[in-house]
VOPAGU-2260 file (C-alpha; in pm, 1 decimal, decimal comma):
REM VOPAGU-2260
SITE   aa  ch    i         X         Y         Z
SITE  MET   A    0    6329,4    6596,1   13684,0
SITE  ASN   A    1    6049,2    6587,3   13563,1
SITE  ASP   A    2    5814,4    6272,8   13683,1
SITE  LEU   A    3    5859,3    6115,5   13336,2
SITE  THR   A    4    6150,7    5935,9   13484,7
SITE  MET   A    5    5923,1    5737,1   13688,7
SITE  ASN   A    6    5939,2    5550,4   13404,1
SITE  ALA   A    7    6278,5    5371,9   13431,0
SITE  VAL   A    8    6232,7    5006,4   13465,1
SITE  GLU   A    9    6480,9    4833,2   13683,5
SITE  ALA   A   10    6369,9    4454,5   13680,7
SITE  THR   A   11    6565,7    4213,6   13465,8
SITE  GLU   A   12    6297,8    4100,1   13157,2
SITE  VAL   A   13    6307,7    4078,1   12789,3
SITE  ILE   A   14    6160,2    4374,4   12623,5
SITE  GLU   A   15    6007,2    4401,5   12294,9
SITE  LYS   A   16    6023,1    4724,5   12133,3
SITE  ASP   A   17    5994,8    4881,4   11784,7
SITE  VAL   A   18    6263,8    5137,5   11850,7
SITE  VAL   A   19    6579,4    5128,2   12088,3
SITE  ILE   A   20    6779,1    5472,6   12156,3
SITE  VAL   A   21    7106,5    5414,8   12330,0
SITE  GLY   A   22    7165,0    5719,6   12494,4
SITE  ALA   A   23    6859,0    5974,4   12667,6
SITE  GLY   A   24    7072,9    6290,6   12598,0
SITE  PRO   A   25    6902,1    6604,7   12411,6
SITE  VAL   A   26    6917,6    6426,0   12095,2
SITE  GLY   A   27    6820,9    6104,4   12211,6
SITE  LEU   A   28    6523,6    6260,2   12402,3
SITE  PHE   A   29    6411,8    6439,3   12083,8
SITE  ALA   A   30    6387,0    6128,7   11912,1
SITE  VAL   A   31    6112,6    5960,7   12083,0
SITE  PHE   A   32    5913,8    6301,1   12002,9
SITE  GLU   A   33    5968,5    6242,0   11630,2
SITE  LEU   A   34    5906,6    5879,0   11654,3
SITE  GLY   A   35    5609,3    5954,3   11878,1
SITE  LEU   A   36    5462,7    6180,6   11586,2
SITE  LEU   A   37    5474,6    5872,7   11358,2
SITE  ASP   A   38    5302,5    5633,9   11647,5
SITE  ILE   A   39    5614,8    5463,0   11695,8
SITE  GLY   A   40    5731,3    5383,2   12053,3
SITE  ALA   A   41    6100,2    5383,6   12184,1
SITE  ALA   A   42    6251,8    5255,6   12482,7
SITE  LEU   A   43    6602,8    5440,3   12596,4
SITE  ILE   A   44    6918,0    5306,0   12738,3
SITE  ASP   A   45    7216,2    5499,5   12902,0
SITE  ILE   A   46    7464,4    5423,9   13123,4
SITE  LEU   A   47    7370,1    5749,5   13345,0
SITE  ASP   A   48    7099,7    5735,2   13602,5
SITE  LYS   A   49    6888,1    5996,7   13517,3
SITE  PRO   A   50    6805,8    6149,4   13139,7
SITE  GLY   A   51    7018,5    6454,7   13002,9
SITE  GLY   A   52    7335,6    6300,9   12886,1
SITE  GLN   A   53    7630,2    6594,1   12896,0
SITE  CYS   A   54    7348,0    6833,3   12962,4
SITE  ALA   A   55    7252,4    6708,9   13285,3
SITE  GLU   A   56    7588,7    6562,3   13393,3
SITE  LEU   A   57    7862,4    6803,9   13267,3
SITE  TYR   A   58    7701,8    7094,1   13314,3
SITE  PRO   A   59    7367,1    7125,7   13470,5
SITE  GLU   A   60    7350,4    7473,8   13541,6
SITE  LYS   A   61    7586,5    7584,1   13210,0
SITE  PRO   A   62    7391,7    7853,2   12996,1
SITE  ILE   A   63    7340,2    7739,1   12619,9
SITE  TYR   A   64    7268,0    7995,7   12361,8
SITE  ASP   A   65    7227,6    7815,1   12066,8
SITE  ILE   A   66    6875,9    7641,1   12084,0
SITE  PRO   A   67    6665,1    7758,2   11853,4
SITE  GLY   A   68    6337,6    7976,1   12049,0
SITE  TYR   A   69    6558,8    8037,5   12346,5
SITE  PRO   A   70    6773,9    8326,0   12415,4
SITE  VAL   A   71    6954,9    8118,8   12667,4
SITE  VAL   A   72    6867,3    7794,7   12867,4
SITE  THR   A   73    7059,0    7577,3   13123,8
SITE  GLY   A   74    7175,7    7195,5   13086,6
SITE  ASP   A   75    6874,4    7139,7   13286,1
SITE  GLY   A   76    6633,0    7330,6   13192,9
SITE  LEU   A   77    6696,1    7225,8   12832,3
SITE  VAL   A   78    6654,4    6824,0   12965,2
SITE  GLU   A   79    6337,9    6974,4   13196,1
SITE  LYS   A   80    6154,9    7121,3   12826,8
SITE  LEU   A   81    6255,9    6780,6   12635,8
SITE  LEU   A   82    6078,9    6502,1   12897,9
SITE  GLU   A   83    5777,4    6713,6   12894,6
SITE  GLN   A   84    5790,2    6757,7   12532,9
SITE  ILE   A   85    5805,2    6328,9   12542,6
SITE  LYS   A   86    5547,2    6255,7   12778,9
SITE  PRO   A   87    5242,1    6209,1   12598,1
SITE  PHE   A   88    5467,4    5924,8   12427,8
SITE  ASN   A   89    5537,6    5743,1   12744,1
SITE  PRO   A   90    5888,6    5628,0   12676,9
SITE  THR   A   91    6062,3    5401,9   12939,7
SITE  PHE   A   92    6390,3    5478,0   13032,5
SITE  HIS   A   93    6672,7    5191,3   13123,5
SITE  LEU   A   94    6920,7    5384,3   13336,3
SITE  SER   A   95    7236,8    5278,4   13504,8
SITE  ARG   A   96    7294,6    5020,1   13185,2
SITE  MET   A   97    7547,2    4981,2   12941,4
SITE  VAL   A   98    7470,7    4811,6   12636,4
SITE  GLU   A   99    7683,9    4532,5   12584,0
SITE  THR   A  100    7612,6    4332,0   12245,1
SITE  LEU   A  101    7410,3    4420,0   11978,2
SITE  VAL   A  102    7317,4    4093,5   11718,7
SITE  ARG   A  103    7087,4    4075,6   11423,0
SITE  GLN   A  104    6820,6    3817,3   11460,4
SITE  PRO   A  105    6729,5    3570,3   11157,8
SITE  ASP   A  106    6409,3    3769,0   11129,0
SITE  GLY   A  107    6617,8    4072,3   11047,5
SITE  ARG   A  108    6528,4    4208,2   11418,9
SITE  PHE   A  109    6831,6    4297,5   11662,8
SITE  LYS   A  110    6870,8    4152,2   12001,1
SITE  LEU   A  111    7075,6    4377,5   12270,5
SITE  THR   A  112    7184,6    4292,9   12576,6
SITE  THR   A  113    7265,9    4536,8   12866,0
SITE  ASP   A  114    7550,0    4484,4   13173,3
SITE  ALA   A  115    7245,6    4483,8   13405,2
SITE  GLY   A  116    7124,9    4132,5   13202,1
SITE  ASP   A  117    6828,8    4319,5   13043,5
SITE  THR   A  118    6730,6    4178,4   12684,8
SITE  PHE   A  119    6628,0    4378,5   12398,1
SITE  ILE   A  120    6437,6    4314,4   12075,5
SITE  ALA   A  121    6408,6    4601,0   11807,8
SITE  LYS   A  122    6304,3    4645,0   11482,3
SITE  VAL   A  123    6538,4    4973,5   11467,8
SITE  VAL   A  124    6826,3    5084,1   11695,3
SITE  VAL   A  125    6930,7    5442,4   11721,7
SITE  ILE   A  126    7269,3    5555,9   11870,0
SITE  ALA   A  127    7264,4    5822,9   12004,1
SITE  ALA   A  128    7547,0    5836,3   12287,6
SITE  GLY   A  129    7729,4    6160,2   12233,8
SITE  GLY   A  130    8107,2    6079,4   12224,7
SITE  GLY   A  131    8043,8    5768,0   12409,2
SITE  SER   A  132    8097,2    5691,4   12701,9
SITE  PHE   A  133    8322,7    6025,7   12866,1
SITE  GLN   A  134    8545,6    6087,1   13201,0
SITE  PRO   A  135    8730,3    6405,7   13282,2
SITE  LYS   A  136    9094,3    6393,4   13233,0
SITE  ARG   A  137    9279,8    6421,0   13541,6
SITE  PRO   A  138    9547,3    6654,7   13542,1
SITE  PRO   A  139    9932,9    6502,2   13662,5
SITE  VAL   A  140    9915,0    6667,5   14016,3
SITE  PRO   A  141   10094,4    6468,9   14308,9
SITE  GLY   A  142    9784,4    6312,7   14535,3
SITE  ILE   A  143    9498,6    6506,3   14337,9
SITE  GLU   A  144    9340,4    6133,6   14401,3
SITE  ALA   A  145    9261,5    6268,4   14787,9
SITE  TYR   A  146    9036,8    6549,7   14655,1
SITE  GLU   A  147    8878,8    6449,2   14423,0
SITE  GLY   A  148    8484,7    6437,9   14449,8
SITE  THR   A  149    8524,5    6693,7   14774,7
SITE  SER   A  150    8731,8    6995,6   14727,0
SITE  VAL   A  151    8843,1    6905,6   14322,3
SITE  ARG   A  152    8565,3    6889,3   14113,3
SITE  TYR   A  153    8577,8    6803,6   13740,6
SITE  ALA   A  154    8226,6    6926,5   13694,1
SITE  VAL   A  155    7967,6    7215,6   13799,5
SITE  ARG   A  156    7652,9    7027,4   13887,0
SITE  ARG   A  157    7484,9    7318,5   14141,4
SITE  MET   A  158    7691,1    7650,8   14150,1
SITE  GLU   A  159    7561,4    7675,9   14532,8
SITE  ASP   A  160    7802,1    7429,4   14597,8
SITE  PHE   A  161    8074,9    7686,8   14532,6
SITE  ARG   A  162    7935,0    8048,5   14693,2
SITE  ASP   A  163    8166,8    8189,6   14938,0
SITE  HIS   A  164    8461,9    7951,0   14875,3
SITE  ASP   A  165    8800,3    8028,6   14731,4
SITE  ILE   A  166    8798,2    7897,8   14416,6
SITE  LEU   A  167    9050,4    7810,4   14157,5
SITE  ILE   A  168    9009,6    7701,8   13819,7
SITE  VAL   A  169    9262,7    7551,5   13558,9
SITE  GLY   A  170    9264,0    7587,8   13201,8
SITE  GLY   A  171    9213,2    7820,5   12879,4
SITE  GLY   A  172    8928,4    7629,0   12694,6
SITE  ASP   A  173    8531,9    7703,3   12712,2
SITE  SER   A  174    8477,1    7522,9   13025,5
SITE  ALA   A  175    8726,0    7719,9   13242,5
SITE  LEU   A  176    8653,2    8073,2   13096,8
SITE  ASP   A  177    8261,5    7992,3   13129,4
SITE  TRP   A  178    8269,0    7919,7   13450,0
SITE  THR   A  179    8530,9    8199,1   13558,4
SITE  LEU   A  180    8231,2    8432,8   13413,7
SITE  ASN   A  181    7940,6    8214,3   13581,0
SITE  LEU   A  182    8115,1    8147,6   13944,6
SITE  GLN   A  183    8308,6    8463,7   14036,9
SITE  PRO   A  184    7977,5    8674,7   14139,4
SITE  LEU   A  185    7950,9    8342,4   14404,1
SITE  ALA   A  186    8271,1    8307,5   14522,8
SITE  LYS   A  187    8478,4    8444,7   14784,0
SITE  SER   A  188    8812,2    8496,3   14591,4
SITE  LEU   A  189    8811,5    8316,9   14216,4
SITE  THR   A  190    9199,8    8264,6   14071,1
SITE  LEU   A  191    9230,9    8135,0   13732,6
SITE  VAL   A  192    9563,5    7992,3   13645,4
SITE  HIS   A  193    9651,3    7879,8   13247,7
SITE  ARG   A  194    9983,4    7766,1   13114,0
SITE  ARG   A  195   10002,0    8057,0   12888,7
SITE  GLU   A  196    9831,3    8377,1   12832,9
SITE  GLU   A  197    9659,1    8315,9   12491,9
SITE  PHE   A  198    9293,1    8110,9   12552,4
SITE  ARG   A  199    9095,5    7893,2   12320,5
SITE  ALA   A  200    8776,6    8000,6   12418,9
SITE  ALA   A  201    8553,7    8247,0   12259,0
SITE  PRO   A  202    8660,4    8567,1   12236,0
SITE  ASP   A  203    8392,6    8722,5   12368,0
SITE  SER   A  204    8408,8    8484,3   12677,8
SITE  VAL   A  205    8809,9    8558,3   12714,3
SITE  ASN   A  206    8732,6    8962,9   12642,7
SITE  LYS   A  207    8469,2    8960,2   12941,1
SITE  MET   A  208    8741,8    8750,3   13183,1
SITE  ARG   A  209    9002,5    8992,7   13108,5
SITE  ALA   A  210    8744,7    9309,6   13224,0
SITE  LEU   A  211    8676,7    9122,7   13505,8
SITE  LEU   A  212    9094,4    9073,6   13573,9
SITE  ASP   A  213    9097,9    9508,1   13534,4
SITE  GLY   A  214    8852,6    9530,8   13744,7
SITE  GLY   A  215    9004,2    9360,2   14034,6
SITE  LYS   A  216    8734,2    9093,6   14061,1
SITE  ILE   A  217    8921,2    8816,9   13979,8
SITE  ASP   A  218    9303,0    8686,3   13976,4
SITE  PHE   A  219    9481,9    8544,4   13681,1
SITE  GLN   A  220    9822,8    8368,7   13680,9
SITE  ILE   A  221   10015,8    8203,9   13440,9
SITE  GLY   A  222   10165,2    7863,2   13489,1
SITE  GLN   A  223   10062,8    7491,0   13632,7
SITE  VAL   A  224    9945,3    7315,8   13958,2
SITE  SER   A  225   10224,7    7121,9   14043,3
SITE  GLY   A  226   10087,5    7041,7   14389,6
SITE  LEU   A  227    9822,7    7041,5   14664,5
SITE  SER   A  228    9794,3    7138,2   15028,5
SITE  GLY   A  229    9515,0    7026,7   15279,4
SITE  ASN   A  230    9362,4    6737,5   15501,2
SITE  ASP   A  231    9112,1    6513,8   15484,1
SITE  GLY   A  232    9045,5    6575,4   15175,7
SITE  GLN   A  233    8974,9    6971,3   15193,8
SITE  LEU   A  234    9224,7    7154,4   14981,9
SITE  THR   A  235    9339,0    7475,7   15176,0
SITE  ALA   A  236    9619,6    7597,1   14871,2
SITE  ALA   A  237    9749,8    7469,1   14515,0
SITE  THR   A  238   10142,1    7540,9   14431,4
SITE  VAL   A  239   10149,9    7676,3   14094,0
SITE  LYS   A  240   10441,9    7661,8   13900,5
SITE  ALA   A  241   10561,3    7933,2   13674,3
SITE  LYS   A  242   10766,9    7893,4   13333,8
SITE  ASP   A  243   11089,2    8032,3   13515,3
SITE  GLY   A  244   11036,2    7757,1   13727,0
SITE  SER   A  245   10934,4    8027,0   14044,9
SITE  GLN   A  246   10673,4    7844,7   14252,3
SITE  SER   A  247   10376,9    8042,7   14439,8
SITE  ASP   A  248   10105,2    7940,1   14677,8
SITE  ILE   A  249    9727,0    8011,1   14590,5
SITE  ALA   A  250    9469,7    7956,9   14885,0
SITE  CYS   A  251    9167,7    7767,5   14770,2
SITE  THR   A  252    8924,6    7585,7   14902,1
SITE  ARG   A  253    8764,6    7458,9   14572,2
SITE  MET   A  254    8938,7    7372,2   14289,7
SITE  LEU   A  255    8813,9    7314,3   13878,2
SITE  PRO   A  256    9081,4    7140,5   13664,5
SITE  PHE   A  257    8929,4    7147,4   13264,2
SITE  PHE   A  258    9188,9    6967,1   13074,4
SITE  GLY   A  259    8873,6    6810,3   12850,6
SITE  LEU   A  260    8702,7    6463,6   12822,7
SITE  THR   A  261    8811,8    6143,4   12744,6
SITE  MET   A  262    8557,0    5986,1   12530,8
SITE  LYS   A  263    8496,2    5576,1   12468,0
SITE  LEU   A  264    8349,1    5417,9   12263,5
SITE  GLY   A  265    8319,5    5131,0   12465,9
SITE  PRO   A  266    8129,0    4835,9   12330,4
SITE  VAL   A  267    7997,7    5025,6   12025,5
SITE  ALA   A  268    8322,5    4945,1   11863,6
SITE  GLU   A  269    8248,0    4557,9   11887,6
SITE  TRP   A  270    7949,8    4563,5   11729,0
SITE  GLY   A  271    8017,1    4566,9   11359,9
SITE  LEU   A  272    7971,8    4913,9   11232,2
SITE  ASN   A  273    8239,0    5098,9   11037,6
SITE  LEU   A  274    8401,7    5358,1   11220,9
SITE  GLU   A  275    8596,4    5670,2   11158,7
SITE  GLU   A  276    8842,5    5809,5   11409,9
SITE  ASN   A  277    8596,4    5676,6   11709,7
SITE  LEU   A  278    8308,4    5833,7   11532,2
SITE  ILE   A  279    8020,3    5632,5   11330,3
SITE  PRO   A  280    7972,4    5755,6   10962,6
SITE  VAL   A  281    7588,0    5765,7   10838,4
SITE  ASP   A  282    7467,5    5918,0   10542,4
SITE  THR   A  283    7280,8    6221,7   10536,9
SITE  GLU   A  284    6921,2    6137,5   10383,6
SITE  LYS   A  285    6847,3    5909,9   10664,1
SITE  PHE   A  286    7167,9    5909,9   10915,7
SITE  GLU   A  287    7169,0    5519,6   10865,8
SITE  THR   A  288    7532,9    5344,8   10936,8
SITE  SER   A  289    7706,5    5092,4   10743,4
SITE  GLU   A  290    7472,9    4819,7   10901,9
SITE  PRO   A  291    7018,2    4876,9   10782,1
SITE  GLY   A  292    6822,4    4956,0   11057,7
SITE  ILE   A  293    7070,2    5075,8   11268,8
SITE  PHE   A  294    7110,0    5443,8   11257,3
SITE  ALA   A  295    7341,8    5730,6   11459,2
SITE  ILE   A  296    7248,5    6105,0   11540,5
SITE  GLY   A  297    7418,1    6347,4   11741,3
SITE  ASP   A  298    7821,6    6375,5   11827,4
SITE  ILE   A  299    7881,4    6008,5   11790,8
SITE  ASN   A  300    7815,9    6015,4   11401,2
SITE  THR   A  301    7987,6    6195,1   11135,6
SITE  TYR   A  302    7964,3    6276,5   10772,0
SITE  PRO   A  303    8086,8    6571,8   10549,3
SITE  GLY   A  304    7998,1    6882,4   10675,3
SITE  LYS   A  305    7947,4    6794,3   11042,7
SITE  LEU   A  306    7846,2    7041,9   11303,7
SITE  LYS   A  307    7872,0    6890,9   11677,4
SITE  LEU   A  308    7569,0    7122,9   11761,2
SITE  ILE   A  309    7238,5    6959,3   11955,9
SITE  LEU   A  310    7028,3    7170,6   11709,4
SITE  CYS   A  311    7210,1    6934,8   11457,5
SITE  GLY   A  312    7110,6    6683,4   11620,6
SITE  PHE   A  313    6764,7    6767,7   11638,5
SITE  HIS   A  314    6748,4    6809,5   11278,8
SITE  GLU   A  315    6921,3    6438,3   11241,2
SITE  ALA   A  316    6655,8    6266,9   11454,2
SITE  ALA   A  317    6342,1    6361,2   11215,2
SITE  LEU   A  318    6491,9    6275,5   10950,6
SITE  MET   A  319    6634,7    5931,6   11107,7
SITE  SER   A  320    6268,5    5888,6   11210,0
SITE  GLN   A  321    6074,8    5955,8   10916,8
SITE  ALA   A  322    6311,2    5634,4   10741,2
SITE  ALA   A  323    6305,0    5430,7   11060,7
SITE  ALA   A  324    5891,2    5452,7   11019,1
SITE  ARG   A  325    5954,0    5276,2   10673,8
SITE  ILE   A  326    6147,2    4981,1   10848,0
SITE  VAL   A  327    5878,8    4942,4   11123,2
SITE  ASP   A  328    5597,5    4922,4   10946,9
SITE  PRO   A  329    5679,2    4915,9   10540,0
SITE  ASP   A  330    5317,1    4876,2   10437,9
SITE  LYS   A  331    5228,8    5217,3   10602,1
SITE  ARG   A  332    5167,4    5528,3   10417,9
SITE  ILE   A  333    5374,4    5769,9   10542,3
SITE  VAL   A  334    5189,9    6132,6   10522,8
SITE  PHE   A  335    5396,5    6406,8   10631,1
SITE  GLN   A  336    5174,1    6665,2   10883,7
SITE  TYR   A  337    5291,0    6967,4   11024,2
SITE  THR   A  338    5180,0    7019,1   11440,8
SITE  THR   A  339    5053,2    7338,6   11353,3
SITE  SER   A  340    4786,1    7223,7   11140,2
SITE  SER   A  341    4757,5    6844,8   11223,8
SITE  SER   A  342    4440,4    6757,2   11463,4
SITE  SER   A  343    4528,0    6394,3   11501,5
SITE  LEU   A  344    4908,4    6556,3   11565,0
SITE  GLN   A  345    4779,3    6735,6   11833,2
SITE  LYS   A  346    4579,6    6522,5   11975,1
SITE  LYS   A  347    4872,0    6258,9   11979,3
SITE  LEU   A  348    5040,7    6540,8   12176,6
SITE  GLY   A  349    4776,3    6578,9   12419,9
SITE  VAL   A  350    4691,7    6996,4   12314,6
SITE  ILE   A  351    4340,7    6948,0   12195,2
């Protein structure tokens, strides 16, 4: 990670900032940039032990194809570039913490406390917490707990960990198909198991998977994993039960079940905001919530036409920052400037 992470704060203290951002994923990181252009300092709080959100935690090496200007970039690569981009603004990171309470003070500012005992005072709060806290859904396979973290993984954080292994991937969505395509060149063998012939993944990924299957480079079985075999956390085989009730064993030393994620808002649900199916409704002018001074950007918000894309979150961060500036310093005149032509912005970025 970029040495910017050395700004992470460990000591318990009262911290006053213009803006506190809850969530240090890509959208929260870009919000630091947009706020910084307006001379607004920010602190970021995240439950994870490093910046990057789901990109860093769940698919650091997974290719992303829809970030403007990048034909392809990994989750880790995108986070690295965002950290580099916000370095001139010197944000502070408060990691491995969860915001537990958020209360408006008599002076209009907000008081936030974390489970680490920290207290923050801010004029503006930005919720950029993705879908809230998340955890992979565990498949209903007896005894799977004994293999979790060793042979059974719910995310690929280092592709090299799978080199020369017999890999079993279970699922029919984008994650299952993406990792089938990406891990096949490294695997000793790779088998994809799904409960039916049809897939929920992108058609192009399905076509590429079928080409590998036709070429004899992977195997595919219709059914569900019903049992695991191995010792001391080391998997040796998985039992797959077909629709007709028959069972077969597949040799495997690594298993990746992709059954989706369980998203939980956690304490956010107790902050007095209007919620809509565990999402936070916002306006599309400022991306402000039902509570003035509290904004929500990225996957955690909802509005007509909402698309859960990182690039949409970047747009939301830009408009939010303009509105936040009017709260942070109501008397300051805001002059919109372009980074390409403004010498003052270029000085802030350290390019001149």
